[in-house]
N, C-alpha and C positions, 0 to 999 in steps of 0.2 A: 536863629538856631544857635543854641548852646553845644560847645564841643562834648563829644562821646568819645567812644573809644575808638582807635583807629579804623577808619574806614565804614564808620558810623557816626552821622550827627543828625539832630534832631531838637525841637523845643523841648522846654522843661515841664510847662503845662499844656494843657488842651481842654478845651469847652466840652463838657457833657454832652454826648450825642454826636460829636464832631468827628473829624479825620485829622490827621496829622501827617506831614510831610517830611519824610526822613531821605537824607543823603546817603548812598550806599556805595561802598568801594566797587571798583571792576570786575569783581572775579564772583560775586555773590548774586545769586539767580532768585532768592527767596528771601523773604523777610518774616520772623516769626512775632508774634503779639500774645500775650498771657496777663489777664489782669490777676492781681494779687489776690489769693484766697479763692481763685476758681480753676479748676484742672484743666479746661479746654485752652488749648493753643491753637492759635488760627495761622495759618500761612499765606503770606501776599507773595504773589511774583512781582519781580522787578523788572520793569520794562527798559528798554534800551538805553534811556536818558540817564538813567542810575538815580533817578527821584522818585520814590514810591509813595502813593497816597494811601494810607492806612486808616480804616474805617475803626472807631474806638468801639468797642463792645459796650452794650448797656450798661452802665456800672454806676453805682451813686458817687456825686461830688466827694472828693477827698480819697478815692482809690487810686490807687498807684498801678501804674501799667507798664510790664516790662517790653520792650522793643530789643530782639536780638536777631543776629546773623551769625552764620558758620556753626561749626561742631567742635564739641571736646575741647583741647587747648587753645584753638582758633576761635572760639564763640567770643563775641564783642556785643556787649547789651547798654541801654540806656533805659533809665528810670523816668516815666513822664507821669505827672499826677494829674487827674482829672479835676476840674474845677466846675462851679455850677454857672451855667450861661449868663450873660448879662441882661437885665431885664430890658 
């Protein structure tokens, strides 16, 4: 896990078509994911353990995905790069 904003930590890269686990602070009930260049934002509920498994949308390798929690000035985010799966 790479450090992210306070209350949000996750990896820097994820394989295409995979999922990513992020650690979330105690006060957030959902996490949002948005691929760069796409207007759709998905919301994933956070389980009680505060580690959420987030499916990565079908995007090509090299795409950056923003994972965020909170709203307004309390929003925290990390950027994850989608990479090609290993052969």
